[in-house]
N, C-alpha and C positions, 0 to 999 in steps of 0.2 A: 503493500500499500504506498503510495507517495502522496504527500500533502503538499498544496501550493497555494498561493494568494486565491487562486480559483475555486480550491476545494481539493478532496481527496480523490484519487483514481488508483486503480490496480493495473491498469494497461493504458498506454498513450492514445489507443483508439478503443473506445468500448461502443457496441451497438447492443441495444437492450429493447426487446418487443418491437422493434421497427416494422411498421406497416405504412404501405402508401397504396391508396385506392384511386384509380382514375375512373370515374362514373362506376360502373358495376364491375370493372376488372381490378383484381389485385395484383400490382407490379411487384411489391413486396409484402410478404406476409408474416408477420411475428419472428422476425429476423433477430437472432442475438449470436454475438461472437465477439471475442477480443482479438487485438494484436499488439502482442508483447514488444516490449522496448528491445532493440538490438535483433529483431527478427526481420526476415524477408519472407513476407507472406504472399501467396499467391491467391487471389480471388476470383474463383474458376465458375464457369457454367455457359452453357448454349447461349448463342445470341437470343435477346428476348427473355432470360432469366432473371432480370432485375438487377444486374451488376451495376450498370452506369447510373441507374436511378437511385441505388443504394449510395454511391458514391456523391452524387449530387446532394443527397439529404446530408451527408456527412460533412460537405463543404459548405452547407448553408445556402445553396442555390435552390432547392426544392424544400417545401416543408413538410414534414411527416404527416399522415393521417393521425396516427399514434404511435407511442414509443419514443426513444432518443438514441442519438448518435453524438458522442462527445469525443473530443479531442483534449487531451490533458485535463480531463474531468470537467470541460465546458463545452457548450456548443460553439460552433467554429465562429460565429456572429459576436460571442463574449470574449473571444481571445484579445488581448491588449494590443499585441502586434501579430496578427495572423499570418502574415507572409514569412516572418522571422520563424514561426512555429511549424508551419505546413506548405509543403512545396508542390502545387497541383496544378495542372492544365489538362483538361480533359478533351479539347476539341482541336485537332490538328488543323481544322478549318479555319482557326482564329488567326492564322497567319495571314498578313496583307500581302497579296503576291507582288505588289508594286514597291514595297519597303524591303530595305536590305536587311539581312540577318543582324547586323550590329545595331542599325538604327531600332529593329523590333525590341531588342533587348535594353536599349537605352531608354526607350519609352517606358517600358515596364519596371526599370530600375528606377526612374524618377517616380512613377506612380507609388511605390512603396518604400521610398525614402531611402533608396540606396545611393551610393556615389556613382558618377558615369562609368568610371574605370571598372565596376564591376561587371559591366555588360562584356568587356574584352576578355575578363578573366574565365567567366563561365563559357564562352566560346571556345577557349583553349582547353577547358576541362572535357568537352564534348567533341574535341578534334575538329573544329570548324573555323579556326583562325583563318584558313587559307582564303575562305569563302565568305567573309564578313561582310566584304563591300558587293556581294551578288545579292540580287532580288531573290527574296524566296520563292518568288512564281517559278523561277527555272530550278528549284530542288527536287530531288527525287523523293519518295515517300520515307525513305530510310533517313535522308538528310533533314527532312522536316520533323521527324521523330525526335532526332538529336537535338534540334532547336528547341523544340518544346520541352525537352529535358533541361537544356540550359535555362530555359525560362522559369522552370520550377525551382532550379538552384539559386536563383538571384538572391534569395533572401537569407542564404546560406542556413536551410531549415534543420530542424531535427526530426522531419518526419516528410516522407515523399509519397505522395498518393497520386499513381500513373494508370491512366485508362488505356489498356492495350497497347505498351509501350513497343512490343515486339514486332507488332504490325508493320510490315515493309521491309523488315531489315534481312540482310542476307546474313549466310553464315558468319561471317567475318564480324558483321554488324551485332549479330547475336552474341558471339564471343565477347566482343568490346563491352555491350551493354551487361551482361553476366559479371564481368569483372568489376564495372563501375558500381553496380547494386551491390555486389558482395562487399566491396570495400567500405562503401557507405553505411551498411548495416555493421559491419565488422567495427566500425568505429563506437559502437554503442547507440546508432540512430535506428530509425524504425522505416520500413519499406512496405507498402500495399499496393501490389500490381493487380490488375484484372487480365484476364484472356479468356478466350473462349475454348482454348486448346491446351490440354495438360502437356501436350509433347513440346509446346513453345517454351515452357517455364520450369519443367520439372528438374532440370540441371541447375537452375538458377536459384529456387526458392528452397527454404527449409521446412515450411508449414503450409497448408493449403486450407482455405475455406471454399467448399463446392456448394454451389446453389442450385436450385432447378425450380422453375416457375416460381420465383421469388421467396423459396423456402428453404431452410438449411439442409443440406443432404449428409455433409461430412466437415469435420474441422479437426485437424490434428496435424501430424508430422508427415513429411514425405515418406519416411521409413515406415511408419506406423501404416500408411496407406498401401505400400507396397507389400508389406505381410499380411495385409486384410485381404488382397486380391489374388485369385488364382493365377498362376502364372501361365503363360502362353508361349508356344513355339511357332513361328512364322515360316513356312517354307514354300518354295513355287516348284511347280512340275511341269512337264509337258503332257502327261497322260492322267487325269485326274481319276478315270476309271480304274487303273492299275494302282495309283496310291492309295485309294479307297478299299481296294481289295487287300492290298497289303497290310494297311492298318487293320482292317477287320481280322485278318487272319491272327494278328497279335493281340486281340481283344480291345484295340481301341476304336470305338464306335461312336464317339461324341464327338468327332472332328468336324469343323466347318470348312467345307470345301466351295471356293469360289473361283471363277473362272478370270482370266485376264482383265476383263472389263468391271470387273466388281461384282457381277451379277451371281447368284447362288449357281452352284452345279447342280444340274440333276441327273441322277442315275438312270442310263439306258433301262428301257422296259425289259426285264427278264422274264424266260420261262423256266419255272422250278418244278422239281418233281414234287416237291411238298410244300403246301402254302405256308406262311409264317406270318405271325400276329406279335404286335409289342406285347411284353409281358404284363399281367395285371399289376395296377397300382393301387395301393391302400390308401384310404383318406388322409393319412397322417404322412403320406409321402410329400418330400420337400421338392424334390427336382422331377422333371418329366422323366417318363419312362425312355430308355433306350432300346431301339429296334435291333432285334437279334437277327444278323445276316445269315441266312441260310446257306448250307452248302450244296453242293450237285446242281448248281444253276450255270446257264449258258446264256449269253447275250443273244438278244434276238437279231 
């Protein structure tokens, strides 16, 4: 528990019973989670799961229907110097295409009371010093993402809140972002990043909050998540029928076989000497029955 002039709190970011309803639709539904100091937390879920709405409520841009979202124990609007506490920019489209990268940062620096030279400093931090005089309209998506991160860093904040920062980055850019965020969190500061794809951030984050349809699905460390999931082995082959037969001969009958276009592979119609049926399942069974593949079959 930490005590400040704003009050006491157990984590830099605390979400408690957060709900947002738009007419009859629940964008966020009774959502609760914490983001601990020094952690690099991924906020994951499919598109439309309520991630951005949650972040907008956290940053005071949208009022919740009920519940609370606090930073260092207080709503964003109540922080005495919010830009020095939280660095966040949610919309890559906020960049003016006719404005240079340096001019963009100088304007934002002035707005939050930072000296003009801070703009050049954060440009260097994100590797964009050489293009500071270039208009942002000429930037690739990956370069715009770096500039957004530089904007968030202007106030030298304790907390970073980033919406889909990996979007548009190539492998080299992903590696750079991973090192940058891990170094930031390693200094004792806090990072919350959203993504719709676990594979984009799993090597970067140390804990995850997963939501679906506005509700919490999972919160915990990446190691705990990996241990809770059944491992899978992905293989490719030129003959799905032969693969299925070979797997069945070894008792592996729950494989999911897809074609190269991603569609499910359907076994050819077979003429068998004996009919076969799925084994009966009791009411207490948890998983679906596995079909037993008959022997003495020939492809039609």
